[in-house]
Phi, psi and omega in degrees: 000321178299316179295320180298317180293325176297318178298317178299316180300318179294316183294327185256001179067039181277131189282324192261116174274330185228144180281080177236148180284165174298151181291335182279117186294343179265356182287131180300336180290350175290334176291132179296139182261131177248126179253122176263121177276114182276148171228151182243321190272326177205158183053039179276150170281119181276347179237042184302317181297316179295324176298316181296316180298317180297317180296321179296325180294339178273354179106005179281146165270113190259137174231150175248138177227135180232084180289140173217188188296339182260004183294138174287112187300314184294323179294316180291324178300321179294322177297313180296318182295336179280351184272150173258332177226133175237130180234138178194160175284146179315128179162180187300331181302332182286347177296345175295354177303337180298340182266353179293147175288155177301142181088354175287172182240130172256126174249111178266122175270115186265119181300161177294145173128027177066042186259018182304318182297322180290317179297321183294311185290328186273322186230326182295308184293318178295335184302319182299318180293338179268003181061038180246136174289144183235130173232156184231141173236114183269123178289129179265171184302324182277006181245002182246145178288348177298330180291345176265343184264339185234149175298154184302329183264011180290141179304330178305322181266322186275327188216071183306328184292338175291330175285320177305320184295343179279354177109169185301318183298320179293315179301311183297315183299318184278303191272339180254321185270332187259358192251132166243164187227154177224083183302144178288120189298326179294318180288320180294325178302319178300321179292318178297322179292324176297319178297318180301321182293338181276348183267155180278358189297330184282349184270139176248147181279000000 
């Protein structure tokens, strides 16, 4: 995987092999960059602007990226490679982690619905082989739009595993296709601060 990522950097002309700040202490690039992966049709952040503002208050240089089927891969790869922290809801957009520099942080926001196993196999486990730090933010019941779509005692909310037992299509339709999220800014702030501690930006030579 390390060799594959080296090959990708060469093929796409990506500058950063490692998530380190610029040597000039006055350079804006010394500020760690946080990239928010946007989604529009499902699993979207409903408070994306507030998330960005909160991240900026912590000292991040924030960028938004919304990859889709028409996205120029090399251009988007350069945006991802410029990031020190990438955050997004579980989904195909997070596969862009292959372009992150070593030592960067991936924050996977896991939708409500007992999807830890899915999050683990798709992005958590591969992160280590890519030399990327991994953090997870689990969406709670009061942060998902599912709580507005279903009665409080519905199995979708009370017993997600009963939906899992109906098979992949049922699980996907409910927890992946019908759900948007609104992370709690106070809790997410703790995760962003944890990400900052994993970066070399705070250290001076």
